[in-house]
C-alpha positions in Angstrom: 27.4 32.1 9.5 24.4 29.9 10.4 23.9 27.4 13.2 24.8 24.4 11.1 28.1 26.1 10.2 28.7 27.0 13.8 28.2 23.4 14.8 30.7 22.3 12.1 33.2 24.8 13.3 33.1 23.2 16.7 33.2 19.6 15.2 29.7 18.9 16.6 26.9 17.1 14.8 23.4 18.6 15.1 20.9 15.8 15.6 17.6 17.4 16.4 16.1 20.8 17.2 12.9 22.0 18.7 11.7 24.2 21.5 9.1 26.5 23.0 8.5 30.3 22.9 11.2 31.1 25.4 13.7 28.3 25.0 15.1 25.7 22.6 16.0 22.1 22.7 19.0 21.3 20.5 20.5 17.8 20.5 24.1 17.7 19.3 26.8 15.1 19.3 29.6 17.0 21.1 33.2 15.6 21.2 34.8 15.7 24.7 37.5 18.1 23.6 35.0 20.9 22.9 33.9 23.2 25.7 30.1 23.2 25.9 30.0 26.8 27.0 31.9 27.9 23.9 29.4 26.1 21.6 26.4 27.5 23.5 27.8 31.1 23.3 28.5 30.7 19.6 25.0 29.3 18.8 23.4 32.1 20.8 25.4 34.7 19.0 24.7 33.3 15.6 21.0 32.8 16.2 20.7 36.3 17.7 22.3 38.0 14.7 20.2 36.0 12.3 17.0 36.7 14.2 17.8 40.4 14.2 18.4 40.4 10.5 15.2 38.5 9.7 13.1 40.5 12.3 14.4 44.0 12.7 11.6 44.8 15.2 13.4 42.5 17.7 16.2 45.0 17.9 13.7 47.8 18.8 12.0 45.6 21.4 15.2 44.5 23.1 17.3 47.6 22.6 17.9 48.2 26.3 19.3 44.7 27.0 21.2 44.7 23.7 20.8 40.9 23.7 18.1 38.3 22.8 19.3 35.5 25.0 20.1 35.3 28.7 23.6 34.3 29.7 22.3 31.0 31.3 21.7 27.6 29.8 20.9 24.1 30.9 22.9 21.2 29.5 22.5 17.5 30.1 24.5 14.5 29.2 22.5 11.6 27.7 25.3 9.0 27.1 23.8 5.6 26.5 20.2 6.7 25.8 18.9 5.6 22.4 18.9 8.5 20.0 15.4 7.6 19.0 14.2 8.3 22.6 15.9 11.6 22.6 14.5 12.7 19.3 11.0 11.6 20.4 11.3 13.8 23.5 12.5 16.8 21.5 9.9 16.4 18.8 7.2 16.5 21.5 8.2 20.0 22.5 6.5 22.9 20.8 8.3 24.7 17.9 9.8 28.1 18.9 7.7 31.0 17.8 
């Protein structure tokens, strides 16, 4: 399963993605019936598995914690803001390493 499929499973629409070395900035259209925490946990799980498959050295580096992501996240609602302004903000972030 990839992140696009995970979003589809939660009936969300990915709009933009960017980030920095230690965090990411996904922009998704999330219907109100979907619990944000469930989507975030799914995306973290999917991305962690994929990163471990593509970079086996990560598993050795993080073997004690047995996880790549922390349990925390920050979410914000942007209802009413133009999508172009949100995309511009996310695009100005550095790409994850």
